[in-house]
N, C-alpha and C positions, 0 to 999 in steps of 0.2 A: 812538601807542599808549603808554600809561603802563607803568611797570614792573610794576604789579599786574596789568594786563590782559595783558601779555606772559607773565607767569608763569602766569596763568589759562589762556591758550590753549595753552601748552606742557604744563601739568599735565594738562589734560583732552583735549588733542588736538582742540580745536574751532576752527573758523574763524568769526570774527565777521563778520556782515554789516555794512554801513555803519550800519544802524539800531541794531544791538546795540553796535557800537563807540561810537556817539554816546550810547547809553543809559548805558554805563559811564563813558566818558572825558569827556563833556561834562556829565555829571550831570543828564541829562534826568529821571531818576527823582525828583530833588528837587522837580520842579514838579507831581508827582502826589501830592496829599495826601488827596484825596477818594476814596471808594469802599472796597470790601472789601480790596483788596490795596494796603496803604499802608506796609508794612515792606519796605524794599528792601535787598538784599544786594550788597555791593561785592565785586569779585574777590578782594581780600585775605581777606575772610571765608570765601569759598568754598574757598580753597586752604589755609587754616589748619587743621591737623589737630586743634587744640584747640577749634575752633568747633563749635557745636551746630546749624549750619545744614543740613549734609548728614546725613541720617538713614540711614546705611549699613545695609543689610539690610532696610530698609522701603521706601525709594524705589527705583524702577526703576533698574537699573544704567546705563541709557543716558540718564538725565535729570540736569539740573543745576538746582537751585532758584534763582530770581532775585528773587522777591518773595513775601511772605506776608501773612496777615491778623493776625499777632500771637498767634494761638491755635493755630498748628501747621499750618494749611492753606496750601498754596503753589501758585504757578505755576512750572512747571519747563520748561526747554528740553529738548526731546528731540533727541538728536544721532544722526545716521545713521552708518553704517560709514565714511564718508568725512570725518567730522568737521564736517558741515554741519548746522545746526539745521533739522530737518524739520517740526517742529510744536511747539506749546506745550500742555502738559497741566495740568489742575487736579488736585491731589492733596488729597483729604479724608483727613487722617491718622487720624481716628477710625474711619472705615469702610473705610480702605485702598482707597478708590475712586479710579480714574483716569478723567478725562473730557477729551476733546479740547476745546481752546478757540480754535484757530485755527492758521494757518501761521506767524504771527509774533507778537511780543510786543504790538504795538499792537492787533491783533485780539483777543488774549486779555484785555487790560486793558479794552477797549471792551465786551467781553462782560459784564463786571461792571456 
């Protein structure tokens, strides 16, 4: 686990599955450039208070954005009360609509 990922898990109280740990630490996101969601957020961006990645007051409080389309729409990890990612949601920022996209990030990206 990298320093950024460790701070991320401590800040948000989330437990990363092996898949998500590889996503962030092994740079799996770098290999996905096609499709709608091709802007990926690294843990350092997510914990940086000056970052515009997390839209406080608009995103659900139990979600963490991990990738977007560059226009404000994002895929978010939904975290349960135990700190485990329970599903991935698509957020349409213009309509403030939330749609389930799968139980893990791979399912959500394949949905696209």
